[in-house]
Kinemage of the C-alpha trace (Angstrom):
@kinemage 1
@onewidth
@group {chain A} dominant
@subgroup {mainchain}
@vectorlist {calphas} color= white
{ca met a 1} P -59.245 24.555 22.177
{ca ser a 2} L -58.221 23.245 18.802
{ca ala a 3} L -58.563 25.237 15.610
{ca thr a 4} L -61.375 24.644 13.145
{ca trp a 5} L -60.169 25.020 9.581
{ca tyr a 6} L -62.514 25.963 6.770
{ca glu a 7} L -61.694 25.315 3.142
{ca cys a 8} L -62.949 28.232 1.074
{ca lys a 9} L -63.092 28.017 -2.715
{ca val a 10} L -62.638 31.464 -4.169
{ca lys a 11} L -63.158 32.623 -7.756
{ca tyr a 12} L -61.026 35.639 -8.666
{ca arg a 13} L -58.815 37.133 -11.389
{ca lys a 14} L -55.232 35.949 -11.199
{ca phe a 15} L -52.213 36.882 -13.290
{ca asp a 16} L -51.053 33.857 -15.295
{ca glu a 17} L -47.280 34.102 -15.740
{ca ala a 18} L -47.194 31.560 -18.571
{ca ser a 19} L -49.502 33.538 -20.848
{ca ala a 20} L -48.904 36.969 -19.240
{ca thr a 21} L -52.658 37.576 -18.992
{ca gln a 22} L -55.317 37.806 -16.303
{ca lys a 23} L -57.377 34.624 -15.959
{ca val a 24} L -60.371 33.828 -13.784
{ca lys a 25} L -59.427 30.992 -11.438
{ca thr a 26} L -61.220 29.107 -8.672
{ca glu a 27} L -58.779 28.040 -5.970
{ca pro a 28} L -59.119 26.654 -2.435
{ca phe a 29} L -57.740 28.491 0.594
{ca leu a 30} L -57.777 27.498 4.266
{ca val a 31} L -58.836 29.829 7.091
{ca asp a 32} L -59.022 29.331 10.839
{ca ala a 33} L -62.453 30.478 12.048
{ca val a 34} L -65.179 29.673 14.558
{ca ser a 35} L -68.102 29.620 12.104
{ca tyr a 36} L -68.968 29.635 8.424
{ca thr a 37} L -69.857 33.321 8.705
{ca glu a 38} L -66.478 34.202 10.179
{ca ala a 39} L -64.734 32.050 7.556
{ca glu a 40} L -66.504 33.995 4.802
{ca ser a 41} L -65.555 37.305 6.392
{ca arg a 42} L -61.936 36.297 6.974
{ca ile a 43} L -61.357 34.908 3.478
{ca thr a 44} L -62.826 38.084 1.969
{ca glu a 45} L -60.454 40.169 4.097
{ca glu a 46} L -57.407 37.967 3.405
{ca met a 47} L -58.034 37.859 -0.352
{ca ala a 48} L -57.778 41.664 -0.560
{ca ala a 49} L -53.987 41.197 -0.818
{ca tyr a 50} L -54.437 39.077 -3.972
{ca leu a 51} L -56.694 41.544 -5.764
{ca met a 52} L -56.054 44.654 -7.798
{ca glu a 53} L -58.045 47.760 -6.883
{ca gly a 54} L -61.700 47.504 -7.839
{ca glu a 55} L -61.679 43.730 -8.331
{ca glu a 56} L -63.968 41.434 -6.400
{ca ile a 57} L -63.987 37.784 -5.401
{ca lys a 58} L -66.756 35.231 -5.418
{ca ile a 59} L -66.800 32.561 -2.717
{ca thr a 60} L -68.150 29.438 -4.394
{ca asn a 61} L -67.928 26.975 -1.472
{ca ile a 62} L -67.056 26.820 2.227
{ca lys a 63} L -66.673 23.535 4.091
{ca val a 64} L -65.003 22.299 7.249
{ca ala a 65} L -61.609 20.814 6.358
{ca asn a 66} L -60.681 17.439 7.826
{ca phe a 67} L -57.138 18.372 8.897
{ca ala a 68} L -56.142 17.508 12.451
{ca glu a 69} L -53.105 19.806 12.289
{ca ile a 70} L -51.461 22.324 9.956
{ca his a 71} L -47.640 22.455 9.817
{ca pro a 72} L -45.957 25.259 7.858
{ca phe a 73} L -42.227 24.941 7.088
{ca glu a 74} L -39.888 27.714 6.002
{ca asn a 75} L -38.605 27.825 2.424
{ca ser a 76} L -41.517 25.679 1.213
{ca asp a 77} L -44.045 26.746 -1.362
{ca arg a 78} L -46.675 23.990 -1.636
{ca trp a 79} L -49.043 22.181 0.713
{ca phe a 80} L -49.286 18.395 1.024
{ca lys a 81} L -51.929 16.221 2.662
{ca ser a 82} L -50.389 13.459 4.780
{ca lys a 83} L -52.516 10.540 5.935
{ca ile a 84} L -51.372 9.253 9.325
{ca ser a 85} L -52.575 5.903 10.676
{ca leu a 86} L -52.251 5.713 14.442
{ca ile a 87} L -51.906 2.120 15.581
{ca ala a 88} L -53.442 1.028 18.891
{ca phe a 89} L -53.771 -2.424 20.410
{ca asp a 90} L -57.303 -3.267 21.518
{ca glu a 91} L -56.894 -5.385 24.655
{ca glu a 92} L -60.492 -6.671 24.624
{ca ser a 93} L -60.432 -8.079 21.098
{ca gly a 94} L -56.667 -8.646 20.920
{ca lys a 95} L -56.464 -6.894 17.552
{ca glu a 96} L -54.643 -3.855 16.216
{ca arg a 97} L -56.815 -0.858 15.472
{ca lys a 98} L -55.890 1.930 13.083
{ca thr a 99} L -57.245 5.446 13.411
{ca asn a 100} L -56.618 7.788 10.509
{ca met a 101} L -55.982 11.511 10.703
{ca tyr a 102} L -54.809 14.028 8.139
{ca leu a 103} L -52.080 16.655 8.416
{ca leu a 104} L -51.466 19.541 6.049
{ca val a 105} L -47.698 19.912 5.720
{ca gln a 106} L -45.785 22.504 3.746
{ca ala a 107} L -42.922 21.286 1.525
{ca asn a 108} L -41.412 21.604 -1.951
{ca asp a 109} L -42.001 18.013 -3.100
{ca val a 110} L -43.518 14.709 -1.931
{ca lys a 111} L -40.253 13.396 -0.467
{ca glu a 112} L -39.774 16.554 1.605
{ca ala a 113} L -43.443 16.412 2.674
{ca tyr a 114} L -42.901 12.848 3.932
{ca glu a 115} L -39.791 13.956 5.859
{ca asn a 116} L -41.622 16.985 7.287
{ca thr a 117} L -44.477 14.701 8.361
{ca leu a 118} L -41.984 12.461 10.170
{ca thr a 119} L -40.519 15.568 11.840
{ca thr a 120} L -43.933 16.664 13.108
{ca met a 121} L -44.724 13.170 14.387
{ca lys a 122} L -41.335 12.514 16.064
{ca asp a 123} L -42.640 13.143 19.607
{ca thr a 124} L -45.655 10.874 19.189
{ca met a 125} L -45.630 8.203 21.876
{ca gly a 126} L -47.621 5.584 19.977
{ca glu a 127} L -46.947 3.731 16.771
{ca phe a 128} L -48.020 5.196 13.449
{ca thr a 129} L -47.600 4.746 9.723
{ca ile a 130} L -47.796 7.217 6.859
{ca pro a 131} L -49.741 5.374 4.138
{ca ala a 132} L -50.177 8.387 1.833
{ca val a 133} L -48.735 11.800 1.025
{ca ser a 134} L -50.239 13.766 -1.838
{ca glu a 135} L -50.073 17.324 -3.082
{ca ser a 136} L -52.988 19.407 -1.901
{ca pro a 137} L -54.734 21.978 -4.090
{ca ile a 138} L -54.699 24.429 -1.120
{ca val a 139} L -53.070 27.660 -2.330
{ca asp a 140} L -52.547 29.370 1.032
{ca val a 141} L -53.386 29.003 4.714
{ca phe a 142} L -54.580 31.880 6.887
{ca pro a 143} L -54.312 31.115 10.619
{ca tyr a 144} L -56.214 33.287 13.089
{ca phe a 145} L -53.012 34.696 14.564
{ca ser a 146} L -50.195 35.705 12.269
{ca gly a 147} L -46.778 34.097 12.705
{ca asp a 148} L -45.383 37.497 13.741
{ca glu a 149} L -47.204 37.406 17.065
{ca asp a 150} L -45.605 35.684 19.989
{ca glu a 151} L -47.463 34.111 22.911
{ca ser a 152} L -47.202 37.254 25.086
{ca glu a 153} L -48.849 39.379 22.361
{ca arg a 154} L -51.705 36.879 22.062
{ca leu a 155} L -52.153 36.855 25.836
{ca glu a 156} L -52.131 40.664 25.879
{ca lys a 157} L -54.835 40.800 23.170
{ca phe a 158} L -56.927 38.238 25.056
{ca thr a 159} L -56.531 40.191 28.309
{ca arg a 160} L -57.577 43.455 26.625
{ca leu a 161} L -60.629 41.713 25.153
{ca lys a 162} L -61.514 40.194 28.525
{ca glu a 163} L -61.150 43.578 30.272
{ca ser a 164} L -63.456 45.243 27.745
{ca ile a 165} L -66.338 42.963 28.758
{ca pro a 166} L -68.311 44.656 31.560
{ca thr a 167} L -68.601 42.824 34.866
{ca tyr a 168} L -70.935 43.653 37.728
{ca asn a 169} L -70.091 42.881 41.330
{ca asp a 170} L -73.135 44.561 42.825
{ca glu a 171} L -76.304 42.513 42.354
{ca asn a 172} L -78.429 45.691 41.982
{ca glu a 173} L -76.257 46.963 39.091
{ca glu a 174} L -76.638 43.607 37.389
{ca leu a 175} L -80.427 43.719 37.761
{ca ala a 176} L -80.574 47.330 36.547
{ca met a 177} L -78.506 46.408 33.502
{ca ala a 178} L -80.799 43.436 32.778
{ca asp a 179} L -83.884 45.711 33.062
{ca ser a 180} L -82.403 48.288 30.684
{ca leu a 181} L -81.638 45.556 28.152
{ca thr a 182} L -85.208 44.299 28.410
{ca val a 183} L -86.633 47.777 27.861
{ca glu a 184} L -84.368 48.398 24.867
{ca ala a 185} L -85.362 45.092 23.280
{ca glu a 186} L -89.100 45.915 23.490
């Protein structure tokens, strides 16, 4: 299952180093979530690290981002949007077809973003071009799992979640449970 990324625009107080004052800013962040509701909850939770005690945020917009993939790179501080055109040959019409997708790649400048995009695409079997790389206004990206977790930890969490869901092998227990749920709902 691929990730769904939501772009959340958040209005909050931020320290401006140039003027050494607090300024109200509206900036976009990216969160991995399964719904708009979860995206709102997650961005509120993640933004707590950016806020001083007692301060609040205002979420001004949430929309589904059109990124096919997100690629963080170490020692990089900005995000860049790379447009990738996948080239396929249509045998019926005899023409080349281009399909566009967008990657969010972390880098320090446009040249490095282009190189990082090439690095992420190196194992692609088909032909592609990179017609555009531009700096993205995205301030930070919050994936569902942190980078500190390895695959075994994720599997362990999933297994614990799966085990916490009750299962019924006896048909009578299942019917009794269904009856009790019906009674409680009335």
